[in-house]
All heavy atoms as a GROMACS GRO file, in nm:
protein
  585
    1LYS      N    1  -1.083   0.703   1.299
    1LYS     CA    2  -1.054   0.834   1.243
    1LYS      C    3  -1.036   0.821   1.092
    1LYS      O    4  -0.956   0.743   1.043
    1LYS     CB    5  -0.926   0.889   1.308
    1LYS     CG    6  -0.893   1.028   1.263
    1LYS     CD    7  -0.771   1.078   1.339
    1LYS     CE    8  -0.736   1.215   1.289
    1LYS     NZ    9  -0.623   1.270   1.358
    2ASN      N   10  -1.114   0.898   1.016
    2ASN     CA   11  -1.109   0.893   0.870
    2ASN      C   12  -1.007   0.994   0.820
    2ASN      O   13  -1.022   1.114   0.838
    2ASN     CB   14  -1.248   0.924   0.812
    2ASN     CG   15  -1.251   0.909   0.661
    2ASN    OD1   16  -1.149   0.897   0.596
    2ASN    ND2   17  -1.369   0.909   0.607
    3THR      N   18  -0.903   0.946   0.756
    3THR     CA   19  -0.801   1.036   0.700
    3THR      C   20  -0.793   1.028   0.549
    3THR      O   21  -0.692   1.054   0.489
    3THR     CB   22  -0.664   1.003   0.760
    3THR    OG1   23  -0.631   0.866   0.731
    3THR    CG2   24  -0.659   1.027   0.910
    4ASN      N   25  -0.904   0.986   0.487
    4ASN     CA   26  -0.908   0.981   0.341
    4ASN      C   27  -0.922   1.122   0.285
    4ASN      O   28  -0.987   1.207   0.344
    4ASN     CB   29  -1.022   0.894   0.292
    4ASN     CG   30  -0.999   0.749   0.324
    4ASN    OD1   31  -0.885   0.705   0.334
    4ASN    ND2   32  -1.105   0.672   0.340
    5TRP      N   33  -0.862   1.144   0.170
    5TRP     CA   34  -0.868   1.274   0.105
    5TRP      C   35  -0.852   1.255  -0.045
    5TRP      O   36  -0.800   1.152  -0.091
    5TRP     CB   37  -0.758   1.368   0.157
    5TRP     CG   38  -0.622   1.309   0.151
    5TRP    CD1   39  -0.558   1.238   0.249
    5TRP    CD2   40  -0.532   1.310   0.040
    5TRP    NE1   41  -0.433   1.196   0.207
    5TRP    CE2   42  -0.415   1.240   0.079
    5TRP    CE3   43  -0.536   1.364  -0.088
    5TRP    CZ2   44  -0.305   1.223  -0.007
    5TRP    CZ3   45  -0.426   1.346  -0.172
    5TRP    CH2   46  -0.313   1.277  -0.131
    6THR      N   47  -0.898   1.350  -0.119
    6THR     CA   48  -0.878   1.357  -0.264
    6THR      C   49  -0.869   1.504  -0.300
    6THR      O   50  -0.948   1.585  -0.252
    6THR     CB   51  -0.996   1.294  -0.341
    6THR    OG1   52  -1.013   1.158  -0.297
    6THR    CG2   53  -0.972   1.295  -0.491
    7ILE      N   54  -0.774   1.538  -0.385
    7ILE     CA   55  -0.761   1.674  -0.434
    7ILE      C   56  -0.794   1.672  -0.582
    7ILE      O   57  -0.736   1.594  -0.659
    7ILE     CB   58  -0.618   1.728  -0.413
    7ILE    CG1   59  -0.587   1.733  -0.262
    7ILE    CG2   60  -0.603   1.867  -0.477
    7ILE    CD1   61  -0.443   1.766  -0.231
    8VAL      N   62  -0.887   1.757  -0.624
    8VAL     CA   63  -0.925   1.771  -0.765
    8VAL      C   64  -0.885   1.912  -0.809
    8VAL      O   65  -0.937   2.011  -0.758
    8VAL     CB   66  -1.075   1.748  -0.788
    8VAL    CG1   67  -1.111   1.767  -0.934
    8VAL    CG2   68  -1.115   1.607  -0.741
    9CYS      N   69  -0.792   1.918  -0.902
    9CYS     CA   70  -0.743   2.047  -0.954
    9CYS      C   71  -0.803   2.072  -1.092
    9CYS      O   72  -0.767   2.005  -1.188
    9CYS     CB   73  -0.590   2.043  -0.967
    9CYS     SG   74  -0.504   2.001  -0.816
   10PRO      N   75  -0.898   2.164  -1.102
   10PRO     CA   76  -0.960   2.188  -1.233
   10PRO      C   77  -0.871   2.272  -1.323
   10PRO      O   78  -0.788   2.349  -1.275
   10PRO     CB   79  -1.088   2.264  -1.197
   10PRO     CG   80  -1.054   2.334  -1.070
   10PRO     CD   81  -0.958   2.245  -0.997
   11GLY      N   82  -0.890   2.255  -1.451
   11GLY     CA   83  -0.824   2.340  -1.550
   11GLY      C   84  -0.891   2.478  -1.548
   11GLY      O   85  -0.962   2.512  -1.453
   12GLY      N   86  -0.874   2.552  -1.654
   12GLY     CA   87  -0.940   2.682  -1.666
   12GLY      C   88  -1.090   2.665  -1.664
   12GLY      O   89  -1.143   2.579  -1.733
   13LEU      N   90  -1.158   2.745  -1.584
   13LEU     CA   91  -1.302   2.729  -1.564
   13LEU      C   92  -1.385   2.812  -1.659
   13LEU      O   93  -1.354   2.929  -1.685
   13LEU     CB   94  -1.338   2.764  -1.419
   13LEU     CG   95  -1.277   2.674  -1.313
   13LEU    CD1   96  -1.298   2.732  -1.175
   13LEU    CD2   97  -1.333   2.534  -1.322
   14LYS      N   98  -1.494   2.750  -1.709
   14LYS     CA   99  -1.591   2.819  -1.794
   14LYS      C  100  -1.727   2.808  -1.726
   14LYS      O  101  -1.756   2.707  -1.662
   14LYS     CB  102  -1.596   2.757  -1.933
   14LYS     CG  103  -1.465   2.771  -2.010
   14LYS     CD  104  -1.480   2.719  -2.149
   14LYS     CE  105  -1.530   2.832  -2.233
   14LYS     NZ  106  -1.521   2.808  -2.376
   15SER      N  107  -1.808   2.909  -1.743
   15SER     CA  108  -1.941   2.911  -1.681
   15SER      C  109  -2.050   2.879  -1.783
   15SER      O  110  -2.139   2.959  -1.811
   15SER     CB  111  -1.966   3.049  -1.618
   15SER     OG  112  -1.876   3.076  -1.516
   16GLU      N  113  -2.041   2.762  -1.838
   16GLU     CA  114  -2.141   2.716  -1.936
   16GLU      C  115  -2.197   2.583  -1.886
   16GLU      O  116  -2.148   2.526  -1.789
   16GLU     CB  117  -2.076   2.701  -2.073
   16GLU     CG  118  -2.025   2.835  -2.127
   16GLU     CD  119  -1.948   2.821  -2.258
   16GLU    OE1  120  -1.965   2.719  -2.328
   16GLU    OE2  121  -1.870   2.913  -2.289
   17ALA      N  122  -2.298   2.535  -1.952
   17ALA     CA  123  -2.361   2.408  -1.913
   17ALA      C  124  -2.260   2.293  -1.924
   17ALA      O  125  -2.170   2.295  -2.007
   17ALA     CB  126  -2.482   2.380  -2.001
   18ALA      N  127  -2.279   2.195  -1.838
   18ALA     CA  128  -2.192   2.077  -1.838
   18ALA      C  129  -2.196   2.008  -1.974
   18ALA      O  130  -2.300   2.003  -2.040
   18ALA     CB  131  -2.235   1.981  -1.730
   19THR      N  132  -2.083   1.953  -2.014
   19THR     CA  133  -2.079   1.874  -2.138
   19THR      C  134  -2.094   1.727  -2.109
   19THR      O  135  -2.130   1.650  -2.196
   19THR     CB  136  -1.944   1.895  -2.212
   19THR    OG1  137  -1.838   1.839  -2.132
   19THR    CG2  138  -1.917   2.041  -2.241
   20GLY      N  139  -2.061   1.686  -1.985
   20GLY     CA  140  -2.064   1.546  -1.951
   20GLY      C  141  -1.948   1.467  -2.007
   20GLY      O  142  -1.943   1.345  -1.993
   21LYS      N  143  -1.853   1.535  -2.068
   21LYS     CA  144  -1.738   1.470  -2.130
   21LYS      C  145  -1.608   1.493  -2.055
   21LYS      O  146  -1.503   1.447  -2.097
   21LYS     CB  147  -1.720   1.518  -2.275
   21LYS     CG  148  -1.842   1.500  -2.362
   21LYS     CD  149  -1.875   1.353  -2.381
   21LYS     CE  150  -1.994   1.339  -2.474
   21LYS     NZ  151  -2.038   1.202  -2.487
   22ALA      N  152  -1.615   1.564  -1.943
   22ALA     CA  153  -1.495   1.596  -1.866
   22ALA      C  154  -1.438   1.469  -1.800
   22ALA      O  155  -1.511   1.374  -1.773
   22ALA     CB  156  -1.526   1.701  -1.761
   23ILE      N  157  -1.310   1.472  -1.773
   23ILE     CA  158  -1.243   1.358  -1.712
   23ILE      C  159  -1.152   1.406  -1.598
   23ILE      O  160  -1.120   1.525  -1.588
   23ILE     CB  161  -1.154   1.283  -1.814
   23ILE    CG1  162  -1.038   1.371  -1.865
   23ILE    CG2  163  -1.239   1.228  -1.930
   23ILE    CD1  164  -0.929   1.295  -1.939
   24VAL      N  165  -1.114   1.312  -1.513
   24VAL     CA  166  -1.006   1.336  -1.420
   24VAL      C  167  -0.889   1.246  -1.462
   24VAL      O  168  -0.909   1.140  -1.520
   24VAL     CB  169  -1.044   1.309  -1.273
   24VAL    CG1  170  -1.137   1.416  -1.221
   24VAL    CG2  171  -1.100   1.172  -1.254
   25THR      N  172  -0.769   1.293  -1.438
   25THR     CA  173  -0.649   1.219  -1.473
   25THR      C  174  -0.550   1.230  -1.359
   25THR      O  175  -0.548   1.330  -1.286
   25THR     CB  176  -0.588   1.270  -1.606
   25THR    OG1  177  -0.470   1.196  -1.634
   25THR    CG2  178  -0.555   1.417  -1.600
   26GLU      N  179  -0.466   1.130  -1.344
   26GLU     CA  180  -0.359   1.135  -1.243
   26GLU      C  181  -0.242   1.217  -1.292
   26GLU      O  182  -0.150   1.245  -1.214
   26GLU     CB  183  -0.313   0.996  -1.206
   26GLU     CG  184  -0.412   0.919  -1.123
   26GLU     CD  185  -0.357   0.787  -1.073
   26GLU    OE1  186  -0.362   0.690  -1.152
   26GLU    OE2  187  -0.308   0.782  -0.959
   27ASP      N  188  -0.244   1.257  -1.417
   27ASP     CA  189  -0.136   1.337  -1.474
   27ASP      C  190  -0.153   1.481  -1.427
   27ASP      O  191  -0.236   1.556  -1.479
   27ASP     CB  192  -0.140   1.330  -1.628
   27ASP     CG  193  -0.022   1.400  -1.693
   27ASP    OD1  194   0.045   1.481  -1.626
   27ASP    OD2  195   0.003   1.373  -1.811
   28THR      N  196  -0.074   1.519  -1.327
   28THR     CA  197  -0.089   1.653  -1.269
   28THR      C  198  -0.033   1.761  -1.359
   28THR      O  199  -0.046   1.880  -1.328
   28THR     CB  200  -0.024   1.661  -1.131
   28THR    OG1  201   0.112   1.621  -1.141
   28THR    CG2  202  -0.098   1.572  -1.031
   29SER      N  203   0.026   1.722  -1.473
   29SER     CA  204   0.072   1.823  -1.569
   29SER      C  205  -0.037   1.853  -1.671
   29SER      O  206  -0.017   1.935  -1.761
   29SER     CB  207   0.200   1.776  -1.640
   29SER     OG  208   0.170   1.667  -1.727
   30ALA      N  209  -0.152   1.787  -1.659
   30ALA     CA  210  -0.262   1.808  -1.753
   30ALA      C  211  -0.311   1.953  -1.746
   30ALA      O  212  -0.331   2.007  -1.638
   30ALA     CB  213  -0.378   1.714  -1.720
   31ILE      N  214  -0.326   2.012  -1.862
   31ILE     CA  215  -0.377   2.148  -1.871
   31ILE      C  216  -0.489   2.152  -1.971
   31ILE      O  217  -0.492   2.074  -2.066
   31ILE     CB  218  -0.267   2.249  -1.909
   31ILE    CG1  219  -0.195   2.206  -2.037
   31ILE    CG2  220  -0.168   2.269  -1.796
   31ILE    CD1  221  -0.094   2.305  -2.087
   32GLY      N  222  -0.584   2.237  -1.948
   32GLY     CA  223  -0.699   2.246  -2.037
   32GLY      C  224  -0.807   2.330  -1.974
   32GLY      O  225  -0.783   2.408  -1.882
   33THR      N  226  -0.928   2.309  -2.020
   33THR     CA  227  -1.044   2.388  -1.978
   33THR      C  228  -1.153   2.290  -1.934
   33THR      O  229  -1.160   2.178  -1.982
   33THR     CB  230  -1.091   2.476  -2.094
   33THR    OG1  231  -0.982   2.559  -2.135
   33THR    CG2  232  -1.207   2.566  -2.055
   34ILE      N  233  -1.241   2.339  -1.847
   34ILE     CA  234  -1.353   2.256  -1.799
   34ILE      C  235  -1.466   2.348  -1.753
   34ILE      O  236  -1.440   2.459  -1.705
   34ILE     CB  237  -1.307   2.162  -1.685
   34ILE    CG1  238  -1.416   2.062  -1.649
   34ILE    CG2  239  -1.256   2.240  -1.564
   34ILE    CD1  240  -1.367   1.948  -1.558
   35HIS      N  241  -1.588   2.303  -1.769
   35HIS     CA  242  -1.703   2.380  -1.723
   35HIS      C  243  -1.723   2.356  -1.573
   35HIS      O  244  -1.703   2.242  -1.525
   35HIS     CB  245  -1.828   2.343  -1.800
   35HIS     CG  246  -1.818   2.379  -1.946
   35HIS    ND1  247  -1.908   2.333  -2.038
   35HIS    CD2  248  -1.731   2.456  -2.013
   35HIS    CE1  249  -1.877   2.381  -2.157
   35HIS    NE2  250  -1.769   2.456  -2.144
   36ARG      N  251  -1.765   2.457  -1.502
   36ARG     CA  252  -1.786   2.445  -1.356
   36ARG      C  253  -1.881   2.333  -1.320
   36ARG      O  254  -1.860   2.262  -1.222
   36ARG     CB  255  -1.838   2.580  -1.301
   36ARG     CG  256  -1.730   2.685  -1.290
   36ARG     CD  257  -1.787   2.818  -1.240
   36ARG     NE  258  -1.682   2.910  -1.204
   36ARG     CZ  259  -1.614   2.988  -1.287
   36ARG    NH1  260  -1.643   2.985  -1.417
   36ARG    NH2  261  -1.518   3.068  -1.243
   37GLU      N  262  -1.990   2.316  -1.396
   37GLU     CA  263  -2.085   2.208  -1.366
   37GLU      C  264  -2.019   2.071  -1.378
   37GLU      O  265  -2.051   1.980  -1.301
   37GLU     CB  266  -2.206   2.216  -1.460
   37GLU     CG  267  -2.298   2.331  -1.428
   37GLU     CD  268  -2.422   2.332  -1.518
   37GLU    OE1  269  -2.444   2.236  -1.597
   37GLU    OE2  270  -2.500   2.429  -1.510
   38ASP      N  271  -1.928   2.056  -1.474
   38ASP     CA  272  -1.857   1.928  -1.487
   38ASP      C  273  -1.762   1.905  -1.370
   38ASP      O  274  -1.746   1.791  -1.324
   38ASP     CB  275  -1.779   1.923  -1.619
   38ASP     CG  276  -1.869   1.899  -1.740
   38ASP    OD1  277  -1.959   1.815  -1.731
   38ASP    OD2  278  -1.846   1.966  -1.843
   39VAL      N  279  -1.698   2.011  -1.320
   39VAL     CA  280  -1.614   1.997  -1.202
   39VAL      C  281  -1.697   1.947  -1.084
   39VAL      O  282  -1.658   1.853  -1.014
   39VAL     CB  283  -1.544   2.131  -1.165
   39VAL    CG1  284  -1.468   2.117  -1.033
   39VAL    CG2  285  -1.449   2.174  -1.274
   40ALA      N  286  -1.813   2.008  -1.062
   40ALA     CA  287  -1.899   1.968  -0.952
   40ALA      C  288  -1.939   1.819  -0.964
   40ALA      O  289  -1.935   1.745  -0.866
   40ALA     CB  290  -2.025   2.055  -0.948
   41ASP      N  291  -1.971   1.776  -1.084
   41ASP     CA  292  -2.009   1.636  -1.106
   41ASP      C  293  -1.890   1.544  -1.076
   41ASP      O  294  -1.908   1.441  -1.007
   41ASP     CB  295  -2.055   1.617  -1.251
   41ASP     CG  296  -2.096   1.475  -1.280
   41ASP    OD1  297  -2.183   1.422  -1.208
   41ASP    OD2  298  -2.040   1.414  -1.375
   42LEU      N  299  -1.772   1.578  -1.122
   42LEU     CA  300  -1.656   1.493  -1.097
   42LEU      C  301  -1.617   1.490  -0.949
   42LEU      O  302  -1.582   1.383  -0.897
   42LEU     CB  303  -1.536   1.540  -1.181
   42LEU     CG  304  -1.551   1.518  -1.332
   42LEU    CD1  305  -1.438   1.587  -1.406
   42LEU    CD2  306  -1.550   1.368  -1.364
   43VAL      N  307  -1.625   1.604  -0.882
   43VAL     CA  308  -1.596   1.605  -0.739
   43VAL      C  309  -1.694   1.516  -0.664
   43VAL      O  310  -1.654   1.440  -0.575
   43VAL     CB  311  -1.597   1.750  -0.684
   43VAL    CG1  312  -1.595   1.751  -0.532
   43VAL    CG2  313  -1.476   1.828  -0.737
   44ALA      N  314  -1.822   1.524  -0.698
   44ALA     CA  315  -1.921   1.437  -0.633
   44ALA      C  316  -1.891   1.290  -0.655
   44ALA      O  317  -1.903   1.209  -0.562
   44ALA     CB  318  -2.061   1.471  -0.686
   45LYS      N  319  -1.845   1.255  -0.774
   45LYS     CA  320  -1.810   1.115  -0.802
   45LYS      C  321  -1.688   1.071  -0.723
   45LYS      O  322  -1.681   0.956  -0.679
   45LYS     CB  323  -1.786   1.096  -0.952
   45LYS     CG  324  -1.912   1.101  -1.034
   45LYS     CD  325  -1.883   1.087  -1.182
   45LYS     CE  326  -2.012   1.095  -1.261
   45LYS     NZ  327  -1.989   1.094  -1.406
   46THR      N  328  -1.592   1.158  -0.703
   46THR     CA  329  -1.472   1.120  -0.627
   46THR      C  330  -1.506   1.092  -0.481
   46THR      O  331  -1.439   1.012  -0.416
   46THR     CB  332  -1.360   1.226  -0.634
   46THR    OG1  333  -1.402   1.346  -0.569
   46THR    CG2  334  -1.316   1.253  -0.775
   47LEU      N  335  -1.612   1.157  -0.429
   47LEU     CA  336  -1.648   1.136  -0.289
   47LEU      C  337  -1.691   0.994  -0.260
   47LEU      O  338  -1.680   0.948  -0.145
   47LEU     CB  339  -1.762   1.232  -0.250
   47LEU     CG  340  -1.725   1.380  -0.247
   47LEU    CD1  341  -1.851   1.464  -0.222
   47LEU    CD2  342  -1.620   1.410  -0.143
   48THR      N  343  -1.741   0.923  -0.360
   48THR     CA  344  -1.787   0.786  -0.339
   48THR      C  345  -1.697   0.684  -0.406
   48THR      O  346  -1.732   0.567  -0.414
   48THR     CB  347  -1.931   0.770  -0.392
   48THR    OG1  348  -1.934   0.803  -0.530
   48THR    CG2  349  -2.027   0.857  -0.314
   49SER      N  350  -1.582   0.724  -0.455
   49SER     CA  351  -1.492   0.635  -0.525
   49SER      C  352  -1.373   0.596  -0.439
   49SER      O  353  -1.288   0.681  -0.405
   49SER     CB  354  -1.440   0.701  -0.653
   49SER     OG  355  -1.338   0.624  -0.713
   50ALA      N  356  -1.365   0.470  -0.401
   50ALA     CA  357  -1.250   0.422  -0.324
   50ALA      C  358  -1.120   0.439  -0.404
   50ALA      O  359  -1.014   0.462  -0.347
   50ALA     CB  360  -1.270   0.276  -0.285
   51ALA      N  361  -1.131   0.431  -0.535
   51ALA     CA  362  -1.011   0.444  -0.619
   51ALA      C  363  -0.951   0.583  -0.611
   51ALA      O  364  -0.832   0.602  -0.636
   51ALA     CB  365  -1.046   0.411  -0.765
   52ALA      N  366  -1.032   0.684  -0.575
   52ALA     CA  367  -0.985   0.822  -0.571
   52ALA      C  368  -0.924   0.862  -0.437
   52ALA      O  369  -0.873   0.971  -0.422
   52ALA     CB  370  -1.099   0.916  -0.604
   53GLU      N  371  -0.930   0.771  -0.340
   53GLU     CA  372  -0.878   0.804  -0.207
   53GLU      C  373  -0.727   0.829  -0.212
   53GLU      O  374  -0.654   0.754  -0.276
   53GLU     CB  375  -0.908   0.690  -0.108
   53GLU     CG  376  -1.057   0.679  -0.077
   53GLU     CD  377  -1.088   0.564   0.017
   53GLU    OE1  378  -0.996   0.494   0.062
   53GLU    OE2  379  -1.208   0.542   0.041
   54LYS      N  380  -0.686   0.936  -0.145
   54LYS     CA  381  -0.544   0.973  -0.134
   54LYS      C  382  -0.481   0.997  -0.271
   54LYS      O  383  -0.368   0.957  -0.297
   54LYS     CB  384  -0.466   0.871  -0.054
   54LYS     CG  385  -0.515   0.862   0.091
   54LYS     CD  386  -0.431   0.767   0.172
   54LYS     CE  387  -0.468   0.771   0.317
   54LYS     NZ  388  -0.584   0.696   0.356
   55LYS      N  389  -0.555   1.060  -0.360
   55LYS     CA  390  -0.508   1.092  -0.496
   55LYS      C  391  -0.516   1.242  -0.521
   55LYS      O  392  -0.602   1.310  -0.470
   55LYS     CB  393  -0.593   1.024  -0.602
   55LYS     CG  394  -0.596   0.873  -0.596
   55LYS     CD  395  -0.474   0.814  -0.660
   55LYS     CE  396  -0.487   0.663  -0.662
   55LYS     NZ  397  -0.369   0.601  -0.712
   56VAL      N  398  -0.425   1.290  -0.605
   56VAL     CA  399  -0.432   1.425  -0.660
   56VAL      C  400  -0.466   1.409  -0.805
   56VAL      O  401  -0.394   1.343  -0.881
   56VAL     CB  402  -0.297   1.500  -0.643
   56VAL    CG1  403  -0.304   1.638  -0.708
   56VAL    CG2  404  -0.260   1.512  -0.496
   57LEU      N  405  -0.580   1.463  -0.846
   57LEU     CA  406  -0.632   1.445  -0.982
   57LEU      C  407  -0.650   1.580  -1.050
   57LEU      O  408  -0.688   1.678  -0.985
   57LEU     CB  409  -0.766   1.372  -0.977
   57LEU     CG  410  -0.766   1.235  -0.907
   57LEU    CD1  411  -0.908   1.186  -0.886
   57LEU    CD2  412  -0.684   1.134  -0.986
   58SER      N  413  -0.626   1.584  -1.178
   58SER     CA  414  -0.654   1.702  -1.260
   58SER      C  415  -0.785   1.680  -1.335
   58SER      O  416  -0.810   1.568  -1.381
   58SER     CB  417  -0.542   1.726  -1.360
   58SER     OG  418  -0.420   1.755  -1.294
   59ALA      N  419  -0.867   1.783  -1.343
   59ALA     CA  420  -0.995   1.773  -1.411
   59ALA      C  421  -0.997   1.865  -1.532
   59ALA      O  422  -0.974   1.985  -1.522
   59ALA     CB  423  -1.109   1.812  -1.315
   60ILE      N  424  -1.021   1.805  -1.650
   60ILE     CA  425  -1.027   1.882  -1.775
   60ILE      C  426  -1.134   1.820  -1.866
   60ILE      O  427  -1.179   1.709  -1.843
   60ILE     CB  428  -0.892   1.879  -1.851
   60ILE    CG1  429  -0.849   1.737  -1.882
   60ILE    CG2  430  -0.784   1.954  -1.771
   60ILE    CD1  431  -0.732   1.725  -1.979
   61ASP      N  432  -1.172   1.895  -1.966
   61ASP     CA  433  -1.262   1.842  -2.069
   61ASP      C  434  -1.180   1.833  -2.197
   61ASP      O  435  -1.147   1.934  -2.258
   61ASP     CB  436  -1.383   1.934  -2.090
   61ASP     CG  437  -1.487   1.872  -2.181
   61ASP    OD1  438  -1.448   1.792  -2.271
   61ASP    OD2  439  -1.605   1.901  -2.164
   62PRO      N  440  -1.143   1.712  -2.238
   62PRO     CA  441  -1.056   1.696  -2.355
   62PRO      C  442  -1.120   1.742  -2.486
   62PRO      O  443  -1.049   1.761  -2.585
   62PRO     CB  444  -1.026   1.547  -2.358
   62PRO     CG  445  -1.135   1.482  -2.280
   62PRO     CD  446  -1.181   1.584  -2.179
   63LEU      N  447  -1.253   1.765  -2.486
   63LEU     CA  448  -1.318   1.808  -2.610
   63LEU      C  449  -1.322   1.959  -2.626
   63LEU      O  450  -1.360   2.009  -2.732
   63LEU     CB  451  -1.460   1.751  -2.614
   63LEU     CG  452  -1.468   1.599  -2.611
   63LEU    CD1  453  -1.613   1.554  -2.620
   63LEU    CD2  454  -1.385   1.536  -2.722
   64ILE      N  455  -1.284   2.033  -2.521
   64ILE     CA  456  -1.283   2.180  -2.529
   64ILE      C  457  -1.145   2.225  -2.574
   64ILE      O  458  -1.046   2.196  -2.508
   64ILE     CB  459  -1.318   2.244  -2.395
   64ILE    CG1  460  -1.457   2.205  -2.350
   64ILE    CG2  461  -1.306   2.397  -2.405
   64ILE    CD1  462  -1.493   2.256  -2.212
   65GLU      N  463  -1.140   2.294  -2.686
   65GLU     CA  464  -1.014   2.350  -2.733
   65GLU      C  465  -0.967   2.455  -2.633
   65GLU      O  466  -1.045   2.539  -2.590
   65GLU     CB  467  -1.033   2.412  -2.871
   65GLU     CG  468  -0.903   2.443  -2.940
   65GLU     CD  469  -0.924   2.485  -3.083
   65GLU    OE1  470  -1.004   2.419  -3.155
   65GLU    OE2  471  -0.863   2.586  -3.123
   66SER      N  472  -0.840   2.448  -2.598
   66SER     CA  473  -0.789   2.535  -2.493
   66SER      C  474  -0.665   2.608  -2.539
   66SER      O  475  -0.574   2.547  -2.596
   66SER     CB  476  -0.759   2.454  -2.368
   66SER     OG  477  -0.697   2.533  -2.270
   67ALA      N  478  -0.660   2.738  -2.512
   67ALA     CA  479  -0.542   2.816  -2.545
   67ALA      C  480  -0.421   2.773  -2.461
   67ALA      O  481  -0.308   2.797  -2.500
   67ALA     CB  482  -0.569   2.964  -2.522
   68THR      N  483  -0.447   2.709  -2.346
   68THR     CA  484  -0.337   2.665  -2.262
   68THR      C  485  -0.281   2.529  -2.305
   68THR      O  486  -0.181   2.483  -2.252
   68THR     CB  487  -0.378   2.656  -2.114
   68THR    OG1  488  -0.488   2.565  -2.104
   68THR    CG2  489  -0.417   2.791  -2.061
   69ASN      N  490  -0.346   2.464  -2.400
   69ASN     CA  491  -0.301   2.335  -2.451
   69ASN      C  492  -0.305   2.337  -2.604
   69ASN      O  493  -0.372   2.255  -2.666
   69ASN     CB  494  -0.390   2.222  -2.396
   69ASN     CG  495  -0.338   2.085  -2.432
   69ASN    OD1  496  -0.227   2.069  -2.481
   69ASN    ND2  497  -0.420   1.984  -2.409
   70PRO      N  498  -0.232   2.429  -2.666
   70PRO     CA  499  -0.240   2.443  -2.812
   70PRO      C  500  -0.184   2.322  -2.889
   70PRO      O  501  -0.217   2.303  -3.006
   70PRO     CB  502  -0.159   2.569  -2.841
   70PRO     CG  503  -0.065   2.580  -2.727
   70PRO     CD  504  -0.138   2.524  -2.608
   71GLU      N  505  -0.100   2.243  -2.822
   71GLU     CA  506  -0.043   2.125  -2.891
   71GLU      C  507  -0.144   2.010  -2.900
   71GLU      O  508  -0.119   1.910  -2.967
   71GLU     CB  509   0.082   2.075  -2.816
   71GLU     CG  510   0.194   2.175  -2.812
   71GLU     CD  511   0.181   2.271  -2.693
   71GLU    OE1  512   0.108   2.239  -2.598
   71GLU    OE2  513   0.241   2.379  -2.698
   72GLY      N  514  -0.255   2.023  -2.828
   72GLY     CA  515  -0.356   1.916  -2.830
   72GLY      C  516  -0.313   1.791  -2.756
   72GLY      O  517  -0.350   1.680  -2.791
   73ASN      N  518  -0.232   1.807  -2.649
   73ASN     CA  519  -0.188   1.692  -2.570
   73ASN      C  520  -0.308   1.616  -2.517
   73ASN      O  521  -0.412   1.674  -2.485
   73ASN     CB  522  -0.101   1.738  -2.452
   73ASN     CG  523   0.027   1.801  -2.501
   73ASN    OD1  524   0.080   1.769  -2.604
   73ASN    ND2  525   0.081   1.894  -2.422
   74THR      N  526  -0.295   1.485  -2.505
   74THR     CA  527  -0.401   1.403  -2.452
   74THR      C  528  -0.354   1.342  -2.319
   74THR      O  529  -0.235   1.330  -2.293
   74THR     CB  530  -0.443   1.289  -2.546
   74THR    OG1  531  -0.328   1.208  -2.574
   74THR    CG2  532  -0.497   1.346  -2.677
   75PHE      N  533  -0.451   1.306  -2.233
   75PHE     CA  534  -0.419   1.256  -2.102
   75PHE      C  535  -0.505   1.133  -2.073
   75PHE      O  536  -0.620   1.125  -2.116
   75PHE     CB  537  -0.446   1.363  -1.996
   75PHE     CG  538  -0.372   1.494  -2.028
   75PHE    CD1  539  -0.436   1.596  -2.091
   75PHE    CD2  540  -0.240   1.506  -1.996
   75PHE    CE1  541  -0.369   1.715  -2.122
   75PHE    CE2  542  -0.170   1.623  -2.026
   75PHE     CZ  543  -0.235   1.726  -2.090
   76ASP      N  544  -0.448   1.037  -2.000
   76ASP     CA  545  -0.520   0.915  -1.967
   76ASP      C  546  -0.626   0.942  -1.862
   76ASP      O  547  -0.597   1.006  -1.759
   76ASP     CB  548  -0.423   0.809  -1.914
   76ASP     CG  549  -0.327   0.760  -2.022
   76ASP    OD1  550  -0.366   0.759  -2.141
   76ASP    OD2  551  -0.215   0.721  -1.986
   77GLU      N  552  -0.746   0.894  -1.886
   77GLU     CA  553  -0.856   0.914  -1.792
   77GLU      C  554  -0.839   0.820  -1.672
   77GLU      O  555  -0.806   0.704  -1.687
   77GLU     CB  556  -0.990   0.886  -1.860
   77GLU     CG  557  -1.108   0.907  -1.771
   77GLU     CD  558  -1.241   0.893  -1.842
   77GLU    OE1  559  -1.243   0.866  -1.963
   77GLU    OE2  560  -1.344   0.909  -1.775
   78PHE      N  561  -0.862   0.873  -1.553
   78PHE     CA  562  -0.860   0.794  -1.429
   78PHE      C  563  -1.000   0.743  -1.407
   78PHE      O  564  -1.097   0.817  -1.412
   78PHE     CB  565  -0.816   0.887  -1.313
   78PHE     CG  566  -0.813   0.815  -1.179
   78PHE    CD1  567  -0.705   0.736  -1.145
   78PHE    CD2  568  -0.919   0.828  -1.092
   78PHE    CE1  569  -0.701   0.673  -1.023
   78PHE    CE2  570  -0.916   0.764  -0.968
   78PHE     CZ  571  -0.807   0.687  -0.934
   79SER      N  572  -1.011   0.613  -1.384
   79SER     CA  573  -1.144   0.552  -1.364
   79SER      C  574  -1.190   0.569  -1.222
   79SER      O  575  -1.124   0.526  -1.128
   79SER     CB  576  -1.138   0.403  -1.396
   79SER     OG  577  -1.116   0.383  -1.533
   80LEU      N  578  -1.305   0.636  -1.208
   80LEU     CA  579  -1.365   0.652  -1.075
   80LEU      C  580  -1.451   0.534  -1.053
   80LEU      O  581  -1.513   0.485  -0.997
   80LEU     CB  582  -1.444   0.783  -1.067
   80LEU     CG  583  -1.362   0.909  -1.083
   80LEU    CD1  584  -1.450   1.031  -1.094
   80LEU    CD2  585  -1.271   0.927  -0.962
   0.00000   0.00000   0.00000
């Protein structure tokens, strides 16, 4: 019986082309913005990553300026 799971919580979603610069982080307080295409790419990567098993990850693009993160906080990238 497979009981592996991963939860990916995206930041604010934008409907623009992927930047390829989005990250996932274990910091569940991470806030920011991310493009939908980048979320799809990161979710696909977590499906094949043993490191992502049984993790709750936040997905953001640190290069997109976000009104929800005006202080410019940075977050450590989780390696898939």
